[in-house]
C-alpha positions in Angstrom: 80.5 96.5 83.6 81.7 97.2 80.1 82.5 100.8 81.2 84.8 99.5 84.0 86.4 97.0 81.7 87.1 99.8 79.1 88.6 102.0 81.8 91.0 99.3 82.9 92.0 98.3 79.4 92.8 102.0 78.7 95.0 102.1 81.8 96.9 99.0 80.7 97.2 100.3 77.2 98.7 103.6 78.5 101.2 101.7 80.6 102.2 99.6 77.6 102.6 102.6 75.3 105.0 104.2 77.9 107.1 101.1 78.2 110.8 101.5 77.2 113.5 99.1 76.3 116.6 100.1 78.3 119.7 97.9 78.2 117.7 95.1 76.7 115.1 95.1 79.5 111.4 96.2 79.2 110.9 98.9 81.8 108.1 101.3 82.8 108.7 104.7 81.3 107.1 108.0 80.6 105.6 108.8 77.1 108.1 111.2 75.5 111.0 110.0 77.6 114.3 110.0 75.7 115.9 107.2 77.7 116.0 103.8 75.9 113.9 102.9 72.9 110.1 102.9 72.5 109.0 99.4 73.3 106.3 99.5 70.6 109.1 99.7 68.0 110.5 96.4 69.3 107.6 94.2 70.4 103.8 93.9 69.7 102.0 95.6 72.6 98.6 94.4 71.6 96.2 93.3 74.4 94.3 90.0 74.2 91.5 89.6 76.7 89.5 86.4 77.4 86.4 85.7 79.3 86.9 84.1 82.8 85.8 80.5 82.8 85.7 78.7 86.2 87.3 75.2 86.3 90.6 73.5 85.8 93.2 75.7 84.0 95.6 74.4 81.3 98.1 76.8 79.8 99.1 76.5 76.1 102.1 78.7 75.3 103.3 79.2 71.8 106.1 81.4 70.5 105.7 82.5 66.9 108.3 83.8 64.5 107.6 84.8 60.9 104.2 83.1 61.1 105.7 79.8 62.2 105.5 78.1 65.7 109.0 77.9 67.1 108.1 76.7 70.6 105.1 75.1 72.2 104.4 74.1 75.8 101.4 72.9 77.8 101.0 73.0 81.6 98.3 71.8 83.9 98.1 74.6 86.5 97.5 74.1 90.2 94.2 75.3 91.5 94.2 78.9 92.6 92.2 80.9 95.1 90.0 83.6 93.6 90.3 86.4 92.8 93.9 85.4 91.8 94.0 83.2 88.7 
């Protein structure tokens, strides 16, 4: 349901907002923690969600910098067993 989806998105959002960069690594943290740096100051913590579509899976990965694509890769994924995809 949309209510369950919203609840899960809010949990993930809260985890992302508490993430810290410590010694160059992204780690789980506590909001207000003084150790490391606020991850949101270093990386975009936006969440993108997509509808599940059954069938073959192909990944298209793109790394962007200053609005330009600097790396692209495509991979034909092996079949998975639900609910793990």
